[in-house]
N, C-alpha and C positions, 0 to 999 in steps of 0.2 A: 411200369407205373405202380403196380403194388408195392415195389421197393420204395420209390418215391413218397407214397403215402403213409407208409410206415415210418421213414424218416421224419416226415412233417409231423406226425403223431407224437415221436419221440421229443422233438423239439418243443412241441406244445405242452407236453407233460413236464419236462425238465426245466425248460428255459425260463419259465416264469414262477417256479417254486423256491429257488434258492440262489443267493447271489455268490457267485464265486470268488476265491480271493484275486486280488488285483494283480494284474501283470507288471512286474518290476522290471527295471532296467538293469541286466546284468553284462551288457556291453564291454564295461571296463574293468570288470572283476577278472582277475588272473588266479588261476589255481594251479598247483604243481602236483599233476596226477600221473602216477606210475603204475602202469598194468603190466604183469607178468602171467604168461600163459603156461602154467605149471604142466596141465595135462599134456600139452604139446611136446615140452621136452622129456616127460616121464615115460611116455609111451614110444619115445624115439630110441631104439636099440642102440644108437650111435652114442649115446651121452651116457657117459660112466655115472654109475650109481652114486659113487663118493662124491661126484661133483655135484650131484642134486642133493646130496644130502648136507653138504657145505652151504650150499645156497639156500635151502629150504628147512633149516633144522628143525623148524616148528611143525612140519608134516612127517616128521619120521620119528615117532615115539621111541624111546630108547629100550623099551622091552620086547620090541620086536627085532628078530633077526633079519641079516641081509637076505637070506632065502626067502622070507616072506614077500618083499618088495620085487625081488628077481622073478618070483613065480607069477606076481600080480602083473608084472608088465608083460608076460607072455599069455597070460590067460585068454581063450578065446572068447569068452562073454566079455572081458572087460575090453578087449579090443574092438570088438563090435559095437560096443557102448561108445568108445572113443570114435570110431568111424562115424556112427550116427551123429554124435556131437558136432563132429567136423563138418557135416554137411550144412549146418547152419551158421557155426561160429568159427570157421577156418579163418575167416576175416572178421574182426571184431571192431572195425571202424564205427558202424552205426551204433554199437553198445557204448563205446568208449565217448562217443559224441553225448549221449544220454547221461552217462556218468558224470562227464564235465558239467553239463548244464545242471545237474542235481547239485554238484559241489559247488556251483557258482551261486545257485539260489540259497543253499544253506550258508554259504559267507554272506551274503547279502543280509540276511537276518541275525546271523552270528558271527561278526566279522573277525573272532579269535579262531573260528573254525580251521583246522589243518586237514588237508585231504589224507587220507590213509593210504598205504599202499594197496592195491587192488591184485588180488591172485585169483585167477579162475582154475578151477580144479574139476574132478568127478568124484562123487561120492556113492557111486552105485544107488543113486535115488534114495538116499537116507533122508526121510522126512524131517529129521531133527537137525539136519546140517546143509538145509538149503542156502542160507546166508548167515555167515558169523562175522560179527563186528566187533572189534578191540579199539583199544584207542589209537593205534597205528596201523591196523591191519583190517582188511575187507576180504574176505573169502566167498567166491562166488561159486556155487556147484551148478555148471552149466546142464548137468543131464538132467536137472528138474524143468528145463525150459525148451522142450522140444515139440510142443503143440499138444494140445489136450487129446487129440486122436492118435496119437502116435502108439505102436503096438507096445512099447515098453511099460505104458501106463494101463494096459488093458484090465487089469485087477483091480485099479484104482477107484475109489467112489467117484461119482461124478462130481460132488461138489469139491473134491480136492484137485481131480485133474483139470477141471475147468481154468484154474489159474497156473497150471504147468504149460505156459505157453511164452515165447519171445517178449511179447508185450508186457507181460506181467514181472518179468525180471526187474525192471527197473523199480516198480511198485515195491517188491519184497525188500530192495536195497534200501529205498528210501525209507521204509517203514522201520527198519532196524535203527536209523538215526532217530527218527520222530519217537520212537519208545524210549531212547536214552534221554531226551530232551523233557519229555513230559513228565512232571513231579507226581509221586503217587498222591491221592487224596486221602485224609482220615476219614472222610465221609464215606461209609460203605452202604448207603442207600443204593437201591435199584437205579433211580434217575441219576445220582451221581455217577454210577459206574457207567451208564450210557454216555453221560457228558463227559468223562475222561475219554471215552473212544470218540467222541466227537472233536475233542480238542486234537487228537493224534491225526484224525482224519482231515481236519482243516489246515492243520500243519503240513500234512504230506500234500494237500491239495496245492498249497503254496510252495513248496519244493519241487512239484511236477504241475505246473499249470497248464502244459498241453496234453495232460493225461486225463481222459473222461471220468468224472466221479464213479461211475457204473465198474470201471477198471480198477479204480482204488479201492472201493468197497468189495471188489471180488465178486460182483453179481453180474449176470447176464442182462440184456435189454428186456427179456420177459419178466423177469424177477423185478426189475427196476418198476416196470408198469403195474405189476401186482401190488408193489408197496404203495406206490401213488394211489391206486384204486382202492387200497384198504386201510390207508393210513388212519382215517378217522374209527373205523371199527376197532383197529388194533389198539389204539390208544382208549377207546371206551373199555376194551377188556382188562387193560391194565389198571383203570380207574376202578371199575366196578369189583375186581379182585384184590384191591388194595395193595397193589404191587408198587407204586411209584415210589414211597418211602420205606418199602420193605428192605430189611438186612439179609433177608433169605439169599445164601450163596446159591442156591439151586437157580435162581433167576439168571444167573450168567450163563450156566450151562444150557439154558432153555432158550435163551435170547439174546446173548451176547457173542459166545464163544463160535468159532466155525463148526457147522454141522450140516447134514444133509437138510434139514428143515428146521422151523422154529417148533416148540413144543407148547401148542396152546391146551392139549390133551382133547381136540375137537377131530371130526371125522375127516377134514379136509385139511388137516396139517400139513401133509405131503405136497400141498399146493404152494407152501410158502417158501421163502428162502431162509436159511439159517443164519442166526447172527444179525436179525433185524434189529437189536437195539443198537448197533453202531449207527444205523440209518437215523434213527430219532435223535440220538446225541448229535450228528453232524446237524440236524435240523435246528435243534436247539442252540447249540452254538453259533451257528449261522444267524439265527434270530438275534441273538445277545449282540453281534457286531453290528448288525443293521440296526438295532434300536438304541445304541449308546455310541459314545465317541471312543470307545477302546479300540485299539489296535490288536492286531491277532496276537503280538507277543504279550501284551498285556493280559489278554484272556487267558493264556495259559498259566498265569499266576492268580487268576481271580477264583474266589471261592464258589464251588460249583453250585450251591444253592442260590447264590447271588446272580450267577448266569442264568440257572433256571427261572427265577423270577423276573429278572429283566430281558430276558428274551421273549416274554410274552407269547411264548408258543401256544399256538392254537391249531388244533389239526383241522383239515378238512372235515365237514360234517359227514357222520357215518351214515 
């Protein structure tokens, strides 16, 4: 009963506050998707190293001698990491379907899109190499998505390992495409920077219509409730401290970038999620789309100041 009540509260909080991107028909869209499981062949001692280097030359930098790779294939820690990853991803069919759906949605909005070749691998949980996207290649490091409570993430901050889950894999992949599509804005005001994030999130929401907005934002349910409960107070804080049109770059670190919490410099800062500016940008862009005839793609090319004014954004009363 408690779980049901909590679910109803969540629906009441989120269901009436923002309009999701429309569900589109992708049933007739075909994508040519190729997935290669590099980690499975790399740690297979029966596969010759030279064969691997010929098939995946971009994964073997010339400055490293063969002995480096041969030792890596036999390293105990490496093999343990591979074994743990295989527990979740030996069968990749579910993730392939998610990737196919993502590529079809991207194609719906951008018909000239061509699916990159997908290669899965392990990077020893290197935070700078979770997902790498080039024009024709998508690298996905599976060891980042073993579940937030996995022992391998024991030393990671909570705000980082919260998104080290199988569910967040497709979000990180979609996000790389969205970041390449959103053009930079010459307007460097704080509100413009939030709107830039809002554009990215709205596009990602359109690409992943079955993914909850909390997952896209990287927040848990409790953080989403906190944001809704404190929306008015936060916006009032921004106004009173003359932040909305400020060009202070520090505001991005305080309120937009991923962090353990947002920095109001108040006693209860740690109650807040980090990066709350993303949420406000999402609300503003959502308001713009609801109050104008603009399409999602048109909004991506709309001046951020125009989006802000026409969004008629008005937070809940503090």
